[in-house]
C-alpha positions, 0 to 999 in steps of 0.5 A, a space after each residue: 313276219 312280226 316286227 323286226 325291230 324286237 330281237 329273238 335272244 335265245 334261250 341258253 341254258 345256264 345250268 346245264 348238268 352235261 355239259 363239262 365244264 373244264 377249270 384250270 385245276 384239272 392238269 395240263 391242257 394240252 387240246 382244244 377244239 374250236 368249232 367255226 360258225 358261219 351265218 351272215 358271212 362274207 368268209 372273209 374273215 376266214 380268208 383274214 385269219 390265214 393270212 394271219 402271221 403273228 402268230 399262224 393258224 398253222 402254230 395254232 394247230 399243230 401246237 408249235 407255240 411253247 406252253 399252248 395247247 393244240 388247236 383242232 381246228 373244225 372249219 366247213 370250208 378248210 377242214 379235210 373230212 366233210 358229211 357225217 364225218 365232219 358234223 360227229 365233233 360238233 355234235 359231240 359237244 353239243 352232248 357234252 361227249 366231247 371229252 375236251 375244252 372247246 372254245 365256239 369262233 362265229 363269223 357272219 351275223 347271227 339270223 332270227 330263223 324264227 321268220 325264216 322258219 314260218 316258211 318253212 326255211 332257214 337263212 343260215 344252217 350246218 349239218 341236218 336233223 334226219 326225222 323218223 320219216 326219213 327226211 332232212 332237216 337243217 340244222 340252223 346255225 345260230 342253233 348251233 351257236 345256242 347249243 354250244 356256247 353253254 358248254 364252251 370255254 370262250 365264245 369269240 366273235 370275229 369280223 363286224 357281223 358277228 360283233 355287232 351286226 354289220 353289213 346283215 343287219 342294216 337298214 332294210 334287211 329282213 332277217 332281223 340279223 343280230 351280232 353273237 351278244 344280242 343273240 346269247 344276252 348280257 347274262 350269258 358267261 363261258 365255262 370260264 366265266 367269260 362274256 362274248 370277246 369281241 374281234 371287229 373287222 370287216 374283215 378283221 386283221 388275222 393277227 388279231 384273230 389269231 393273237 386273242 385265240 392265242 391269248 385265251 389259250 393261255 388262260 386256258 392253259 394257266 401260262 398266263 393271265 386273263 387278257 385285257 377287254 375293255 367294256 364291250 368285250 374288245 382286246 384292249 390292247 387292240 382297240 383303245 385307241 384310234 385309228 388317228 394317233 397310228 395314222 401315218 398322216 396324222 400329223 398332216 391334221 395338225 398343222 391343218 393341212 387336208 387332201 381335197 382329193 386321193 392320191 395326196 398325201 395328206 389328211 383324209 378327214 376332208 375327204 369322209 376319213 372317220 380315223 379321229 374317232 374310229 378305236 382299229 389298229 389298221 394302220 398301226 400293224 397294216 394288213 397283212 405282215 405290216 403291209 397295207 392298211 385303209 390310210 397307208 395305202 390312201 383310203 379313208 376309215 369308212 369306221 367298219 369295227 364300230 358298234 352300227 356299222 355301216 348305217 352310223 358311217 353313212 353315207 359314205 366319202 361324205 366329211 363327217 360335220 364335226 370336220 367342219 369345227 376341227 379342221 378349222 381349228 386346225 388350220 388355224 392353228 397349225 401354220 403356224 406350227 407348220 412354220 416353227 417345225 420348218 424353221 428347226 427343220 432348216 436349222 437343224 439341216 445344218 452341220 456346225 461347218 456348214 453354219 460358219 461358211 454360209 454354205 451346203 456343199 450338196 451338188 444334189 440340189 442347190 441348197 442355200 445355207 446362208 442365214 440373214 440377220 433375220 434368223 439369226 437372231 431367231 436362232 440366237 433365242 432358239 439356241 438359248 432355249 434349248 439350252 437352258 436348264 442343262 450344263 451339258 450341251 455342245 462347247 458348253 464350259 461343263 463340257 470344257 471342264 469335263 473335257 480339260 485333261 484331255 485337252 491337255 494331253 493333246 496340247 502338251 503332246 501337240 507342244 512336244 512335237 513342235 520341240 522336236 520339228 524345230 
């Protein structure tokens, strides 16, 4: 088999005259073909895509989004055609006779077909070629990627397997699986001048997939700018922040409150959560329709959107080494931060009337509205600091001056009423 650590790059032709190159100066683009390729995958990315809600796959394929071209989706599972009829468009795109711009969407990692070929087989294939002797030979999916990439307006890698290699590229694999970037090489550019676009996730959020596709279509149609991508080709607006920054449990971290078993509401870092360093928008966007998401439902982050997953984040459910330092720092400072917040909360949960009467008329629970000398002293200085630097505070001299005319009118009216009553 040879050295399986050596990546087998595709020999992608860069100067292919028969492949059409579509620019933005050739008039409005009304249709764009999308060729979906499935390499070493579990089809989870396809399932995620059809669950997208903003925009939906239906909106893309029906062309119902104003300004965007209609997407003609060629998907081995979702297409209504099959067999030779289904494969026709793939061959036309490969031969440069499709007559329309297209994008390639790769789901799953790219297997090293040279390994399987030595044994007369293949790892992943779609369609067949028929030899002169009538023998049907499967066409490896990797070869479709190699042949379609030069004429594509964009190549989009969907899911961690396609973007970084993922589970099929984990330690001990026999396929020498690799990412789309590894396979096409650093020099690859689409007809629009784009390197491969990466949407990681296992599986990615469906909305991340369809929104990225829609953004690229806007650029292709000339109705929008090129979206911003980071140094690894990820949509920057989706992957610039860490899970922790958008996590609903993040406040517990800075207060030094950590869960020690599942089901608790505190921060999950000490249970093995990698959220503070993983770039993903799962918790802020939700799994489907802004609902769900790993940490939102009590699970930890295992780094599935990151290069090196799963090996770089294994073993799962074990606290990362950095937690020993960061969580202990949070504990030492968090207790004081927690006290300050609780004090402010107790103080702000009282109306002005309750503060005067030292009583909270709540029938729900026995709420102590009394404030001893210590609380009153702290609150005195707290209010001083809160009101410093501005004249516009409740009951201030400036406020009384602004309300003087209204107060004068009310006082005059009250006096007149009193005289009339006498």
